[in-house]
ZAMARGU-4260 file (C-alpha; in steps of 0.2 Angstrom, whole numbers, plus 5000, padded with zeros to 4 digits):
<rodrens>
0) 5345/4864/4622 | 5338/4860/4639 | 5356/4855/4645 | 5363/4872/4639 | 5349/4880/4648
5) 5353/4872/4665 | 5372/4876/4663 | 5370/4893/4657 | 5353/4900/4663 | 5355/4916/4653
10) 5367/4927/4644 | 5365/4944/4637 | 5366/4949/4620 | 5369/4967/4618 | 5373/4979/4603
15) 5379/4997/4602 | 5373/5008/4588 | 5383/5023/4592 | 5395/5021/4578 | 5381/5022/4564
20) 5366/5028/4573 | 5375/5039/4586 | 5362/5032/4599 | 5347/5021/4600 | 5335/5036/4598
25) 5341/5039/4580 | 5339/5021/4575 | 5321/5023/4579 | 5312/5032/4565 | 5295/5036/4573
30) 5290/5032/4590 | 5277/5036/4603 | 5275/5029/4621 | 5260/5018/4627 | 5254/5005/4638
35) 5255/4993/4624 | 5269/4996/4611 | 5267/4990/4592 | 5283/4988/4582 | 5283/4994/4564
40) 5295/4989/4549 | 5294/5000/4533 | 5306/5003/4519 | 5305/5021/4520 | 5321/5022/4509
45) 5325/5011/4494 | 5342/5007/4497 | 5356/5007/4510 | 5373/5015/4507 | 5388/5004/4507
50) 5405/5011/4511 | 5419/5007/4500 | 5433/5007/4513 | 5442/4990/4517 | 5441/4981/4528
55) 5422/4981/4529 | 5415/4985/4547 | 5399/4978/4555 | 5392/4996/4554 | 5373/4999/4550
60) 5374/5013/4536 | 5364/5028/4531 | 5351/5025/4518 | 5345/5034/4502 | 5330/5036/4490
65) 5316/5043/4501 | 5301/5033/4496 | 5285/5044/4497 | 5273/5030/4495 | 5281/5019/4511
70) 5282/5035/4520 | 5263/5037/4518 | 5261/5020/4525 | 5270/5024/4541 | 5258/5039/4542
75) 5243/5028/4540 | 5249/5017/4554 | 5251/5033/4566 | 5234/5038/4561 | 5226/5022/4564
80) 5235/5021/4581 | 5229/5039/4585 | 5211/5035/4580 | 5210/5021/4591 | 5218/5030/4606
85) 5205/5043/4603 | 5190/5030/4603 | 5182/5019/4616 | 5189/5003/4608 | 5203/5000/4621
90) 5194/5009/4636 | 5209/5019/4642 | 5222/5008/4636 | 5235/5019/4625 | 5243/5011/4611
95) 5261/5017/4607 | 5273/5013/4592 | 5290/5011/4587 | 5293/5012/4568 | 5310/5007/4560
100) 5316/5010/4543 | 5322/4994/4534 | 5330/5003/4520 | 5324/4987/4509 | 5339/4978/4517
105) 5337/4962/4527 | 5352/4967/4537 | 5344/4983/4544 | 5327/4974/4547 | 5337/4962/4558
110) 5344/4975/4568 | 5326/4982/4572 | 5320/4964/4575 | 5334/4962/4588 | 5328/4978/4597
115) 5310/4971/4597 | 5316/4956/4605 | 5325/4966/4619 | 5317/4963/4636 | 5305/4976/4642
120) 5310/4990/4653 | 5329/4983/4653 | 5342/4996/4655 | 5350/4992/4639 | 5343/4985/4623
125) 5347/4967/4628 | 5339/4950/4621 | 5340/4936/4634 | 5343/4919/4628 | 5330/4907/4636
130) 5324/4889/4634 | 5306/4895/4638 | 5300/4912/4633 | 5283/4910/4639 | 5284/4922/4653
135) 5297/4933/4644 | 5289/4951/4641 | 5299/4960/4625 | 5298/4979/4622 | 5284/4977/4610
140) 5268/4966/4608 | 5266/4964/4590 | 5275/4971/4574 | 5267/4978/4558 | 5278/4975/4542
145) 5288/4973/4532 | 5286/4981/4514 | 5294/4966/4506 | 5292/4948/4508 | 5310/4944/4509
150) 5313/4954/4524 | 5297/4948/4532 | 5303/4930/4530 | 5319/4934/4539 | 5312/4944/4553
155) 5296/4931/4555 | 5310/4918/4558 | 5319/4928/4571 | 5302/4933/4579 | 5297/4915/4580
160) 5308/4913/4594 | 5295/4922/4606 | 5281/4920/4594 | 5278/4939/4593 | 5265/4942/4580
165) 5271/4949/4563 | 5256/4957/4554 | 5261/4962/4537 | 5252/4975/4527 | 5262/4971/4510
170) 5272/4955/4511 | 5262/4943/4498 | 5274/4928/4495 | 5264/4912/4495 | 5278/4903/4506
175) 5273/4914/4521 | 5256/4905/4522 | 5266/4890/4528 | 5262/4891/4547 | 5275/4877/4550
180) 5289/4888/4545 | 5280/4905/4549 | 5269/4901/4564 | 5269/4919/4570 | 5266/4927/4553
185) 5250/4935/4548 | 5245/4948/4534 | 5230/4959/4529 | 5233/4956/4511 | 5230/4940/4500
190) 5244/4928/4496 | 5253/4929/4479 | 5244/4912/4475 | 5228/4922/4472 | 5238/4936/4462
195) 5246/4924/4451 | 5230/4915/4447 | 5222/4932/4443 | 5236/4937/4432 | 5235/4920/4423
200) 5216/4922/4422 | 5218/4939/4414 | 5231/4933/4401 | 5221/4918/4396 | 5205/4928/4395
205) 5214/4941/4384 | 5220/4927/4372 | 5238/4928/4376 | 5248/4912/4379 | 5267/4918/4375
210) 5273/4930/4389 | 5289/4936/4397 | 5292/4937/4415 | 5303/4948/4425 | 5306/4946/4444
215) 5318/4951/4458 | 5332/4938/4461 | 5326/4936/4480 | 5314/4925/4490 | 5299/4936/4484
220) 5303/4935/4466 | 5308/4916/4465 | 5291/4912/4475 | 5281/4923/4464 | 5289/4915/4448
225) 5286/4898/4455 | 5267/4902/4459 | 5265/4911/4442 | 5273/4896/4433 | 5260/4884/4440
230) 5244/4896/4438 | 5251/4899/4419 | 5252/4880/4415 | 5235/4878/4422 | 5229/4891/4409
235) 5239/4886/4395 | 5250/4900/4396 | 5269/4898/4391 | 5283/4909/4398 | 5295/4913/4384
240) 5308/4920/4396 | 5312/4923/4413 | 5324/4937/4418 | 5329/4940/4436 | 5335/4957/4442
245) 5346/4959/4458 | 5335/4963/4473 | 5346/4978/4479 | 5350/4993/4469 | 5366/4994/4477
250) 5371/4979/4467 | 5384/4983/4454 | 5376/4971/4441 | 5359/4978/4441 | 5361/4990/4425
255) 5369/4976/4416 | 5355/4964/4421 | 5342/4978/4415 | 5350/4979/4398 | 5350/4961/4396
260) 5330/4959/4401 | 5326/4972/4388 | 5338/4964/4374 | 5328/4948/4378 | 5311/4958/4376
265) 5317/4965/4359 | 5323/4947/4353 | 5307/4940/4357 | 5296/4949/4344 | 5281/4938/4347
270) 5281/4942/4366 | 5270/4957/4368 | 5265/4954/4386 | 5277/4956/4400 | 5273/4950/4419
275) 5283/4961/4431 | 5286/4955/4450 | 5298/4969/4454 | 5300/4983/4467 | 5296/5001/4462
280) 5314/5007/4461 | 5318/4992/4449 | 5302/4996/4438 | 5307/5014/4438 | 5325/5010/4431
285) 5317/4996/4419 | 5304/5008/4412 | 5317/5023/4409 | 5328/5012/4399 | 5313/5003/4389
290) 5308/5021/4385 | 5325/5025/4378 | 5324/5009/4367 | 5307/5012/4361 | 5300/4997/4368
295) 5280/4996/4367 | 5272/4981/4376 | 5258/4977/4388 | 5265/4977/4406 | 5256/4967/4419
300) 5260/4974/4436 | 5261/4965/4453 | 5253/4973/4468 | 5271/4980/4473 | 5270/4993/4460
305) 5253/4994/4451 | 5247/5009/4459 | 5264/5018/4460 | 5261/5036/4456 | 5279/5040/4456
310) 5282/5028/4441 | 5267/5036/4431 | 5277/5053/4431 | 5292/5046/4421 | 5293/5056/4405
315) 5286/5049/4390 | 5279/5035/4400 | 5264/5035/4388 | 5276/5027/4374 | 5279/5012/4384
320) 5263/5004/4381 | 5249/4998/4391 | 5251/4995/4411 | 5237/4983/4418 | 5240/4979/4437
325) 5232/4971/4452 | 5231/4981/4468 | 5224/4977/4486 | 5206/4983/4488 | 5203/4999/4496
330) 5189/5007/4506 | 5186/5026/4510 | 5201/5035/4516 | 5193/5051/4520 | 5199/5051/4537
335) 5217/5048/4532 | 5216/5062/4519 | 5211/5074/4534 | 5225/5068/4543 | 5237/5074/4529
340) 5230/5091/4529 | 5235/5093/4547 | 5252/5085/4545 | 5261/5102/4546 | 5255/5103/4564
345) 5262/5086/4569 | 5277/5087/4579 | 5294/5081/4571 | 5304/5077/4587 | 5299/5058/4588
350) 5296/5057/4570 | 5313/5056/4560 | 5303/5052/4544 | 5293/5068/4545 | 5308/5078/4548
355) 5317/5072/4534 | 5302/5074/4523 | 5301/5092/4528 | 5319/5095/4524 | 5317/5087/4508
360) 5302/5098/4504 | 5313/5112/4507 | 5327/5107/4497 | 5316/5103/4482 | 5305/5117/4485
365) 5310/5124/4467 | 5304/5108/4458 | 5286/5106/4450 | 5276/5092/4457 | 5278/5080/4443
370) 5297/5080/4446 | 5296/5081/4465 | 5296/5063/4468 | 5312/5061/4457 | 5320/5076/4467
375) 5316/5069/4484 | 5322/5052/4480 | 5339/5058/4473 | 5345/5064/4491 | 5353/5053/4504
380) 5353/5055/4523 | 5371/5061/4523 | 5367/5075/4511 | 5353/5081/4522 | 5362/5080/4539
385) 5369/5099/4538 | 5351/5104/4534 | 5342/5094/4548 | 5336/5111/4556 | 5327/5117/4540
390) 5308/5114/4540 | 5298/5117/4525 | 5284/5131/4526 | 5276/5123/4510 | 5269/5105/4513
395) 5260/5102/4496 | 5246/5092/4503 | 5239/5088/4485 | 5256/5080/4482 | 5254/5068/4497
400) 5237/5064/4491 | 5242/5061/4474 | 5256/5048/4479 | 5244/5038/4490 | 5243/5020/4486
405) 5226/5015/4493 | 5228/4997/4494 | 5243/4998/4505 | 5236/5012/4515 | 5220/5002/4519
410) 5230/4986/4523 | 5241/4995/4536 | 5226/5002/4544 | 5218/4985/4544 | 5234/4978/4553
415) 5233/4991/4566 | 5214/4988/4570 | 5216/4969/4569 | 5230/4971/4583 | 5219/4983/4593
420) 5204/4971/4592 | 5215/4957/4598 | 5221/4967/4612 | 5203/4972/4618 | 5199/4953/4618
425) 5215/4950/4628 | 5212/4963/4641 | 5194/4959/4645 | 5200/4951/4661 | 5216/4958/4665
430) 5224/4976/4667 | 5233/4979/4651 | 5239/4996/4657 | 5253/4985/4666 | 5264/4980/4651
435) 5267/4963/4658 | 5249/4958/4658 | 5251/4946/4643 | 5265/4940/4632 | 5266/4942/4613
440) 5262/4924/4611 | 5245/4926/4620 | 5241/4940/4608 | 5245/4929/4593 | 5232/4916/4598
445) 5219/4930/4600 | 5224/4938/4583 | 5221/4920/4574 | 5202/4921/4579 | 5199/4939/4579
450) 5184/4946/4570 | 5180/4964/4567 | 5170/4975/4554 | 5178/4987/4542 | 5165/4999/4533
455) 5151/4985/4536 | 5162/4971/4530 | 5167/4957/4542 | 5185/4954/4542 | 5196/4939/4550
460) 5212/4929/4546 | 5210/4913/4538 | 5218/4896/4544 | 5234/4901/4534 | 5234/4919/4543
465) 5229/4928/4527 | 5216/4940/4525 | 5208/4937/4507 | 5199/4954/4502 | 5202/4952/4484
470) 5210/4964/4471 | 5207/4979/4461 | 5211/4978/4443 | 5219/4994/4438 | 5223/5001/4420
475) 5235/5015/4416 | 5227/5028/4404 | 5233/5045/4398 | 5221/5058/4402 | 5224/5076/4397
480) 5243/5072/4394 | 5246/5064/4410 | 5246/5046/4415 | 5231/5042/4427 | 5228/5026/4436
485) 5210/5019/4435 | 5201/5005/4441 | 5192/4994/4428 | 5187/4979/4437 | 5187/4969/4454
490) 5194/4951/4455 | 5184/4940/4466 | 5195/4927/4474 | 5180/4914/4478 | 5173/4915/4460
495) 5190/4917/4452 | 5182/4929/4439 | 5182/4948/4436 | 5168/4959/4440 | 5165/4975/4431
500) 5156/4991/4437 | 5149/4995/4420 | 5150/4991/4402 | 5162/5005/4398 | 5175/4997/4411
505) 5172/4980/4403 | 5175/4986/4385 | 5192/4993/4391 | 5196/4977/4397 | 5190/4967/4382
510) 5200/4980/4371 | 5216/4971/4379 | 5212/4957/4366 | 5217/4968/4352 | 5236/4966/4356
515) 5242/4948/4351 | 5255/4939/4361 | 5255/4920/4355 | 5269/4909/4350 | 5259/4903/4336
520) 5244/4909/4326 | 5228/4903/4332 | 5221/4887/4324 | 5205/4890/4315 | 5190/4879/4317
525) 5193/4864/4307 | 5211/4863/4313 | 5220/4856/4327 | 5237/4860/4336 | 5251/4850/4331
530) 5266/4853/4344 | 5282/4857/4335 | 5300/4854/4340 | 5298/4868/4354 | 5297/4862/4372
535) 5283/4874/4375 | 5266/4868/4371 | 5259/4885/4366 | 5271/4884/4350 | 5263/4872/4338
540) 5258/4870/4319 | 5240/4870/4314 | 5235/4855/4304 | 5219/4851/4295 | 5207/4838/4304
545) 5207/4822/4295 | 5191/4815/4288 | 5177/4811/4300 | 5185/4823/4312 | 5181/4841/4317
550) 5184/4856/4328 | 5172/4869/4331 | 5183/4881/4341 | 5200/4889/4340 | 5216/4882/4346
555) 5209/4864/4348 | 5222/4852/4355 | 5214/4838/4346 | 5199/4835/4333 | 5183/4827/4340
560) 5178/4811/4331 | 5161/4811/4322 | 5149/4797/4326 | 5153/4786/4311 | 5137/4778/4311
565) 5126/4793/4309 | 5138/4807/4304 | 5153/4811/4293 | 5165/4826/4290 | 5177/4831/4275
570) 5195/4837/4279 | 5196/4853/4288 | 5178/4852/4294 | 5170/4863/4307 | 5156/4852/4311
575) 5149/4834/4307 | 5136/4832/4293 | 5123/4821/4295 | 5123/4806/4284 | 5109/4804/4270
580) 5099/4789/4271 | 5099/4781/4254 | 5091/4766/4245 | 5085/4762/4228 | 5072/4774/4228
585) 5058/4774/4214 | 5064/4790/4207 | 5081/4784/4204 | 5086/4784/4185 | 5093/4766/4187
590) 5077/4760/4197 | 5066/4769/4184 | 5075/4759/4170 | 5073/4743/4179 | 5054/4746/4181
595) 5052/4750/4163 | 5061/4734/4158 | 5051/4724/4171 | 5036/4732/4163 | 5041/4728/4145
600) 5043/4710/4151 | 5025/4710/4158 | 5019/4718/4142 | 5028/4704/4132 | 5020/4691/4143
605) 5003/4698/4139 | 5007/4698/4121 | 5012/4680/4121 | 4997/4676/4131 | 4986/4684/4118
610) 4995/4676/4103 | 4995/4659/4111 | 4976/4661/4117 | 4970/4666/4098 | 4980/4652/4091
615) 4974/4639/4104 | 4971/4624/4091 | 4987/4626/4081 | 5000/4612/4081 | 5013/4624/4089
620) 5003/4629/4104 | 4998/4611/4107 | 5016/4605/4105 | 5020/4618/4119 | 5010/4608/4131
625) 4993/4617/4129 | 4987/4633/4135 | 4986/4627/4152 | 5005/4624/4153 | 5009/4640/4144
630) 4999/4650/4156 | 5006/4643/4171 | 5024/4646/4164 | 5019/4663/4158 | 5011/4667/4176
635) 5028/4662/4183 | 5037/4674/4172 | 5025/4688/4177 | 5028/4684/4196 | 5047/4685/4193
640) 5045/4702/4184 | 5033/4707/4198 | 5045/4702/4211 | 5058/4716/4206 | 5046/4729/4213
645) 5050/4723/4230 | 5069/4726/4227 | 5064/4745/4224 | 5059/4758/4237 | 5063/4761/4256
650) 5066/4743/4263 | 5053/4737/4275 | 5051/4721/4286 | 5038/4714/4274 | 5048/4718/4258
655) 5063/4710/4265 | 5055/4695/4270 | 5045/4693/4254 | 5056/4698/4240 | 5068/4683/4239
660) 5055/4670/4244 | 5043/4677/4231 | 5056/4677/4217 | 5064/4660/4222 | 5047/4651/4222
665) 5041/4658/4206 | 5057/4654/4198 | 5057/4637/4204 | 5040/4634/4197 | 5044/4641/4181
670) 5060/4629/4179 | 5050/4614/4185 | 5037/4617/4171 | 5050/4619/4158 | 5059/4603/4164
675) 5043/4594/4163 | 5042/4600/4145 | 5060/4594/4141 | 5056/4577/4149 | 5040/4576/4138
680) 5050/4580/4122 | 5063/4568/4126 | 5049/4555/4130 | 5040/4558/4114 | 5055/4555/4102
685) 5064/4541/4111 | 5065/4526/4101 | 5073/4514/4114 | 5060/4505/4123 | 5069/4502/4139
690) 5072/4521/4141 | 5054/4525/4135 | 5047/4515/4148 | 5059/4523/4161 | 5054/4540/4155
695) 5035/4535/4155 | 5037/4530/4173 | 5046/4546/4178 | 5034/4557/4169 | 5022/4563/4181
700) 5019/4581/4178 | 5009/4587/4191 | 5017/4578/4206 | 5035/4583/4199 | 5031/4600/4197
705) 5022/4601/4216 | 5037/4592/4223 | 5051/4603/4214 | 5042/4618/4219 | 5037/4612/4236
710) 5055/4609/4240 | 5058/4628/4237 | 5043/4633/4247 | 5050/4623/4262 | 5067/4631/4260
715) 5060/4648/4259 | 5049/4644/4274 | 5063/4638/4285 | 5073/4653/4280 | 5059/4666/4284
720) 5056/4657/4301 | 5073/4655/4308 | 5084/4667/4300 | 5072/4679/4293 | 5079/4694/4282
725) 5077/4711/4291 | 5080/4729/4288 | 5098/4735/4292 | 5107/4752/4291 | 5124/4750/4283
730) 5136/4763/4290 | 5151/4758/4282 | 5150/4771/4267 | 5157/4788/4273 | 5143/4800/4268
735) 5128/4790/4268 | 5118/4777/4277 | 5112/4763/4266 | 5095/4756/4271 | 5095/4738/4264
740) 5088/4722/4267 | 5100/4710/4277 | 5096/4692/4270 | 5098/4685/4288 | 5107/4669/4281
745) 5118/4670/4267 | 5118/4650/4268 | 5099/4650/4266 | 5100/4663/4252 | 5114/4652/4243
750) 5103/4636/4246 | 5088/4644/4238 | 5098/4650/4223 | 5107/4634/4222 | 5092/4623/4222
755) 5085/4634/4207 | 5102/4631/4198 | 5100/4612/4201 | 5083/4612/4193 | 5089/4622/4178
760) 5105/4610/4177 | 5093/4595/4175 | 5082/4604/4163 | 5097/4609/4153 | 5103/4590/4153
765) 5085/4584/4147 | 5085/4599/4134 | 5102/4596/4127 | 5098/4577/4124 | 5083/4582/4113
770) 5092/4597/4104 | 5092/4587/4088 | 5073/4583/4087 | 5062/4589/4072 | 5066/4608/4070
775) 5048/4615/4069 | 5043/4605/4084 | 5059/4605/4094 | 5060/4617/4109 | 5074/4608/4118
780) 5087/4619/4108 | 5079/4635/4114 | 5077/4629/4132 | 5095/4624/4131 | 5100/4642/4126
785) 5088/4649/4139 | 5096/4638/4154 | 5114/4644/4147 | 5108/4662/4148 | 5102/4659/4166
790) 5118/4651/4171 | 5130/4664/4163 | 5119/4677/4172 | 5119/4670/4189 | 5137/4665/4188
795) 5142/4683/4185 | 5130/4688/4198 | 5140/4681/4213 | 5155/4691/4211 | 5148/4706/4207
800) 5134/4706/4221 | 5148/4701/4234 | 5159/4716/4229 | 5145/4729/4227 | 5141/4740/4240
805) 5128/4755/4242 | 5111/4758/4236 | 5113/4750/4219 | 5117/4732/4227 | 5098/4727/4225
810) 5099/4733/4207 | 5113/4720/4203 | 5100/4706/4208 | 5086/4714/4198 | 5097/4715/4183
815) 5102/4697/4184 | 5083/4692/4188 | 5078/4702/4172 | 5092/4695/4161 | 5088/4677/4166
820) 5070/4679/4165 | 5069/4688/4148 | 5082/4674/4142 | 5071/4660/4147 | 5055/4669/4142
825) 5062/4673/4124 | 5070/4657/4121 | 5054/4647/4126 | 5041/4657/4117 | 5047/4669/4105
830) 5052/4656/4092 | 5034/4648/4092 | 5027/4665/4091 | 5038/4668/4075 | 5031/4652/4069
835) 5014/4657/4072 | 5015/4674/4065 | 5027/4672/4051 | 5027/4654/4046 | 5009/4649/4047
840) 5012/4636/4032 | 5021/4626/4044 | 5009/4628/4058 | 4997/4615/4051 | 4993/4597/4056
845) 4999/4591/4040 | 5015/4600/4040 | 5019/4593/4058 | 5014/4575/4052 | 5025/4576/4037
850) 5040/4582/4048 | 5038/4569/4061 | 5035/4555/4047 | 5050/4560/4039 | 5061/4561/4056
855) 5054/4545/4061 | 5057/4536/4045 | 5075/4543/4046 | 5077/4537/4064 | 5068/4520/4060
860) 5080/4517/4046 | 5096/4519/4056 | 5088/4507/4069 | 5085/4494/4056 | 5102/4495/4048
865) 5109/4494/4065 | 5100/4478/4070 | 5104/4469/4053 | 5123/4474/4055 | 5123/4468/4072
870) 5114/4451/4067 | 5126/4447/4052 | 5141/4454/4061 | 5143/4466/4045 | 5147/4449/4034
875) 5131/4450/4021 | 5121/4466/4022 | 5102/4460/4017 | 5097/4478/4013 | 5105/4492/4004
880) 5111/4506/4016 | 5107/4523/4010 | 5102/4532/4026 | 5116/4544/4030 | 5113/4543/4049
885) 5122/4526/4048 | 5140/4528/4047 | 5153/4513/4044 | 5169/4511/4053 | 5182/4498/4050
890) 5193/4493/4063 | 5208/4482/4064 | 5200/4470/4075 | 5195/4454/4066 | 5192/4465/4051
895) 5173/4468/4055 | 5164/4483/4051 | 5151/4491/4065 | 5138/4503/4063 | 5134/4517/4076
900) 5116/4522/4079 | 5115/4539/4088 | 5113/4533/4106 | 5098/4523/4103 | 5096/4505/4109
905) 5095/4492/4096 | 5078/4485/4088 | 5078/4466/4089 | 5062/4463/4077 | 5067/4460/4059
910) 5054/4472/4051 | 5055/4481/4033 | 5059/4499/4034 | 5044/4504/4026 | 5031/4497/4038
915) 5042/4501/4053 | 5042/4520/4048 | 5023/4519/4047 | 5021/4512/4064 | 5033/4523/4072
920) 5025/4538/4064 | 5008/4534/4071 | 5015/4532/4088 | 5024/4548/4088 | 5008/4558/4083
925) 4997/4549/4095 | 5010/4555/4108 | 5008/4573/4103
</rodrens>
């Protein structure tokens, strides 16, 4: 680039507008001389005419579709400049202006931009090509415009060459905030980032999530669509469809595209909200056709057309639905209204827009105000050439005021004031009446940091060159048969929220929720969203929350998990329910039953104690070991019954530590006493001297009972000290918390029960050996049955206890305790009580002695026969054998005969049976 600059210092680019514009003065829409000239770009016409001749020529054509709203913006710029010139703001410096019509076409806007770049005071409109434009002075210092973002992008890139400030009053595309690509661009309106965020916020607050979008197929439309897509996703809003319309009305496909968009709206029956990023002439065409097809929706209007009065005059617009839009904030425009009242006094020689408006008013003089907009926009510049000399005598001030879009008027005047304040700062130390006093790039630097007050509000550009003033939320309402644009809220950019002036406005805003625009029905509390086959997250099915999960709001993406330890919930639940704390309480029917059974056991014990006490001197009581032994055993049974109460009621630390030890020690003592009784019976009727001597040595009642019980005491003590039972909350049952005793150590629990079982087994063995002793005296048989009941109960206990959960688990152990205790108690004492109460004739000393004598004689006879047979080897029996307890058995070995004597050792003395029986009887009686 530098090399080219050296070889070709400069060359001149010139253009001739005589073919299309006749001369340069016709090309300018409105102008006024001044010390500092500001350029203006406004789309006063909606489209540029395109000739049909071939080949096409590079000619800037005439335009059509006069836009009253944009015309008013040019007047706002002129009014603001005149106000500044008539004030002391610039101290004698006069601002001039050159305003051009872009006709909503980039091509025509670029032609105007080339003229802006032309060198000041040159004989012809020429643009010099240079490597350094620092000292280059173009014909203007700054530009205001344009009306559309696409044009602003193109013009800004061209003005970047000389860093001429382009201050836009309407271009809101988010991409224009990029200071790398658009360093000389500033604007007095917020970026579309905030507008799309406000739209998405409105849609979300209204409960909509399934919407359609229509935008222009240009840089502005695509940028808005991209920005809105990001904001919609952040607010859980899905776009059902996107339709793009050609940016220019001159495009031959525009009607087909509009029809296609409307067809899509009709097909998507669930979409009742349409977001529209279009220019005003697009919206007019779209709405006219939508009314014909009887389409009734909610339309979200962008700032381009939300305040367009022209659109509100479309016939039957009320049948279209509801329009909610966002417009730039505005202040008091009374001075501008006063300016419009004197508009008919303004000269039209240097204002082609005013002249054209005057001609159009005359042409449409026969038309009512509501149709005047349509009449004016139907004429082209070519149609009005022959009427150029006509000037309207009726200005219709009310018509102009009715078509004011306050936000655009305010932003246009702010742009002029920003430039004026920057000029003031720039001209503090220099003579700005000289047009070469400063270059545009110097003014740009001043603009970036300028600060001024507008209606007592501080105004300044941010780092991105934007002026973020917020938005007014507009609602189109039908009042007295006419569509009126009303303000219902204000959108605060910093708070990202809506501010309402009164409750009535807020209610109007909230009433929008009555319209539904969702892909799927809202999931109710207790349900969650399940994404369907659709690629959109807004399309889903509602499924019930599973057990122990809940949702308490609508449209939840997932169900919340309850705290399984303390709470629960059923299927399709909206809340978690607190688990009830359960344990085997005193008022539980099963606990009451067990208490009654324990109580009956205690009553039975007292009854047995009474019977035995009253019959203390009877042989049955004496044969049972005496009253002391009976009392000890009965006391143990009482303690066992009493221990069951520790298993009922709310578990406490003391209960948990006491209940198993109390039961275990009591049971061990009971079994130890019964073991001693079994041993005593076996000893009393043992006829084998060696066995009798061994049993006599073994039979030490007190030490054995103390030792057997002491071992259990040691086991329980170690258990309580090292792995003590404790209170535990069991959370594994869904709806309840089981308050229970954790045994601390299953091993210790098993050792305790195993030790009792070992004692019971030994007792069972001794009792089993003595099961054939005299019937009226014999306890061994019933002790055997008692021990069998114990074994059956506790063997059954193990699988039942390990597989039982809940509050009735302690009841399992109580039941087994009662069964085993009742079994041993009944088998030990009830037969004796029966004899005492109902067989008193056998409960005498003589009856006992007779039974013992007969048993002893029979046993002694067997022993004698066995002794003789062994001595003679069965060859010559010395006594006749008549006792049936001796059985002969012949074997094939040596032809001898052997006699079997019921597991007693043989007696070696040769004593006659009669004397022997008497001796044995006396010994057995003495042992009793």
